[in-house]
N, C-alpha and C positions, 0 to 999 in steps of 0.2 A: 694390834700388832705391838702392844705394849708387852706383852707378853714370847714371843717368837718371835720378837725382830722385826724391823723394817726390810724388806727386797731392797736389793743393789740394783744402783743404776745399771740400765743392760742385763737384767735379768731375762730369763723367758717366761712368760706368762703361756699357759696354755686350757682349753675349756673343752667338754662339748654337753651335751645336752642327752638326757638319758629319761623317758617316758615310757609310759604302760598306756593304751589308750582302753576305752570301755568292755572292749573283749577279751584285755588281756593280752594284747598284739605290745612287743615290745619294738623300742626305737630308739634309737642311737646317730645321735649329729656327724655330721664330719668333724673329726678335731681342728679347732682352728687355735689360733696364734697370737701373742702379741710379744715386743722387746717394752721394758719397761726401762723407758728414759728421761731421766730427767731432757726435755729440750726448753729449758731456759738459756741455755745453750748452744754455739754454735759447731757442734762436736767434728771436727777431724781425726782422719784416720791414720795410722802408718803400720802395716800389718808384715809379718815374718817372722820367721824361726817360732811359731808356733806361741807368736806373741801378738796381741793385737792392742795397739796402743791408742787411745785416743783423746783428742785433747780437743780446748779450746782457745787458751790465753797462751802467746808468745810464739817465735819463729816454727817453721820445719823441723831448722836444725835443732832444736830445743827439743824438738818432741824426735826427731830422733836420737839423736846421742839416750834420752829417758827408754825411746827402743833396744837399742842398741845394749847397753845397761841390763836390762829386764832377760832379754834374750842371753847374755852372756851367763850372768847369776841362775837361767835356766838348764843353763849346760851346766856351768860349775856343779849345777848341786844332783844332775842325771850324773856325771859320772863320779862324783864324791861322796857322795852318799844312796844312789837308783833311787832318788825322788825325782819324779817323771811325769807327764801329764799324756791323755790320752785325745785331750783333743786343745786347742788354743784355750792360752787367758787371756781372759779381757783384761786388760788395765786402764782406770778414766781417771785421769789427771784433772783437777782442778786448779784453780789461779791462787785457792787458799785456803787453807782451815775453814774458813767463815763459809762459802762456798757448798765446800763437803758436807759440812756441820748440817747446811741449807737438806742441803741433797737428800739425806737419812735421816728417817725420827728415831728419835730415842736416842743421840748417840754424847755421852758426857764431851763439857765442852773444854777437854784437854786434845779431844780429836786427833788426828792427822794426816791418819790413815786406817783403812780396815781392810781385812781379809775375808771374804767370802765363797772359803774353799768348795762348798757341794754348788757353787752356780761357777765355780774357775775364774771370778773375777776381783781384782782387787783395786779402790778404790785411794786413792791420794790426795793432800794436798801441795803442790810445790808452786812459788810463788817463781814463774822464770826467770826473772834476776838472782836467785838461788841455787842456781846449776854453777858449778865454778869448776 
């Protein structure tokens, strides 16, 4: 992962097994999956408007305000420059940048947020007291 980077919290993983027996007959197991999630924190979620906002620190009104900002920003991006999404974006809010940095491998010490467009995931460190 040092070369490719860490998977973000919330990434969906899948796998299956493909084997061939001694007679040359192939077999594939059913596809299975899991969500790569930071289980250290008791995540809660607010959803709607193509945004799933996950948070664990702060009030429900804190999370709702962040969700509303994100949903409005997505609407503006779609309207202003034609950037949209074909599936919901998962936003993970960590209580601070230190928690965020501990959740993702090999991040610089100055990292306060990261986007993983290939996974439709954004992670940000925001102390609930900083929302003004």
